[in-house]
N, C-alpha and C positions, 0 to 999 in steps of 0.2 A: 167862201172865206172861211168857213168852219173847218172844212176838209183841209184846206191850204195850212192852217193853223196846226192842226193834229198831225198832218204830215210832217212840217217844220219841226214841232216838238219831238215827235218821235225820232226824226233824223238827228236832231241834236243830242237826244238822249242817248242813242245808240252810239254815235261818235265819242261822247264823253266815257261812255262805258268802255270802249275800245281803247281810249288813251289810258284810263285808269288801270284797267285790266292788264295792259301791256307794261306799266310802270310797277305794279305790284309783282309780275312775274320776273323782271329784272332783278328786284330787290329780293328776291326770295334766296334763302340759303340751302345748300346742300346738307343733308343729314351729316352728323359727325362720323357715324359708323361708314358712310359711303366715302367721305373723304379719307379716312383712315384706310379703306381697302384700295382705294386708289394710290395712296401714299406708299402701302405695302408693295403694291405692283411695281411702283418706280424703283423702290429700294432693293427689290428682289433682283434686279439686274447686276446689282453689286455683289451679291451673296445670300446664302440662305437666311431667313429671318426666324429669330426664335423667341421674340416678344415683341409686343407693342402696346401702345395706349394713346389715347387722345382725350383732351379736356370737353366735356359736353357743351361748354358755353363758348361763343366766340367773343373775342375781344378785339380791340382797336389798337393796331400797331402802324407805325410809321417806319418804311424801308425805304431806302434811296430817294428820300423826299416825298414818297407817296403814301397815303392813308389807306389801310386795309382792314376789313372786317376778318379775323383771321381764327383758325382753331389751332391750338399748340397741341402737340403730339409728340410720340417718339418711337423708335425702333430698336429692337437689338439684334444685330446680325453679325454673321462670322465673316471676316475678312482675313485672308492669308492665315487661317487657324486660329484667330483671335476674336473674342467677342467684342464688338464696339457698340455703344450706345450714341444715337443720334438724336437730337431733339429737332423738330421742324415746326414751321409755321407754314400753314396752307391757307390759301384764300377760301373763305366760306361760301362764296357764289359758285366758284368752278372747280375747287378741288387743286389749283395749282400750287405747287410747293414754292414758297416765296423766299425762305431761307432755311439752311440747316446749320447745326453747330454741333460739334462732337462732345460728348460728356465724357469727363474722365473719371 
């Protein structure tokens, strides 16, 4: 009976650890630097980038009825010989660009 209780306790502890660990990994944010690098790669497809920035703290935003934990950043790049500034929001968990707006 004692070995059975020990084995049962070990199994339950292991299962709980796996569940908690999985949830923590899913909630982890990407670093702002990594998100900015990923965003710059995406914007480079439209033209060369001459500057970029990102806020280091994620903020909660709602887009299309969905709540995101997102970083706000921006890039300056050249399109048709003119410098254009774009601000963007990128998902803090996976770096996906959620929205962009042109700044005049």
